[in-house]
N, C-alpha and C positions, 0 to 999 in steps of 0.2 A: 480143912482141906486134907484129902488123902494123897499121900505121895507114893508113887510106884517107881522103883529103881529098875532101869533097863538092864537085862542080862545080855541082850543082843542089840542090834542096831535099832529095832523097833519092837512094838507089841501090838497085836491086833485088838481092835476095840472090844470085841466080845471077851477076849482073854483079860483085858484090863478091868472090865466090870466084874468079872469073877474074882480076879486077884484082889480087888478092893472090897470084896464081900458085899457088893451091892445087889448081886443076883446069886441064886443058888446053883444054876446050871447054865450050860451053853444054850439050851433050848429057851430058857427064860430070857437070857441076854438077847437072843435072836428076836424074840417076840417084842421086847421093849424097844429095840433098835428099829425094827421094821414098822412099829407103830409111831415112830417119830418122836419118841420120848427122850432121846439122847442127843446132846449137842456136843460138837467138837469145835473148840475155838469160837464159840458163839453161833455156829451154824448147825442146823438140824442135820444129822447124819443118819442114813438108812442102810448103810453097808456095814455088816458085821465084820467084814474082813478089812475095814479101813485101817491102815497102818498108822500108828501113833509114834511120834519121835520125841526126843527130849525137848521140853518146852511146850508141848501140846497140853491143853487143858480140856477135859471133857466133863460135862455136867449131866446128872441124872437124879431125879427124885430129891432135889434140894441139896445134893452133895456134889462136890467138885473133886476131880482127880487130876493131879499134876504128874506128868511124866518127866522123870529126871534120869540123868546118866548115873 
């Protein structure tokens, strides 16, 4: 599991995928999210701008990202 520490109150989903090095660019993140390949807390998410807060878990390509304070 990849852990991302928040600097602010939240991080956007596309930014989290980039920070975890699961995608190379924002464009790639956008495509993966819009194609329904990303889940947040077990639910498919298609909004790149979805705000993730401490405790949220997103999964993509067999990897999980946990958002922490």
